[in-house]
C-alpha angles and dihedrals in degrees: 000000000000129000114259129186113198131211120215133212125193106218136167093223128028106243121242092237117047121209120228117263091010124120113205115207121196110188094181090056095034089229136130123197137183142149114268107273093227089073097245090126097234116142115241117207117192115185115210113230140119089270100038125037134339121212119211118195114183095183092265108042142016134231129189123207131232111028123273109250109185093197095154094054123085089239093056088201119179126196147143125235108217123166092342092307128115112229111193124222122201114259116270127227119250090250091056091046090051093051090049091052092051089050093049091049090051092051094047093048091047091051092049090047096244100107115132117257111283132177092254116023092189096059122089111209114252105229115194110205112207134144107261115218091207112059117237125175117254090245093053091050090048092049090050092048093049095048 
């Protein structure tokens, strides 16, 4: 994909109409918004919280962590925003996206104190994401992972 440099604006409220290549940061509402960097025009909202995204502002540039995976958009674009630059990530398979979603849900529930009883509440599962040559259903993978 093409090289993109983003601008940023600190705002109180996210505007109704987002400009291209501009990241809007609302500290009062702990929210960051921008148009998808692939050019599809979809609006990307990234809430700032310990279980969502982290914004780093170094006085000259912004970075958002983790990456932006627009899995619900037709484009399914995936990129990092580091020092105002878009760094593209190759598209993920649907299986890989599903595993990431399960992992994110687990982390969020654990943080909020509502995770199901596990043998070690302090351990976050290490999920290795790799393309599996033999197809297994997501539920079978999840059952194997949880056992």
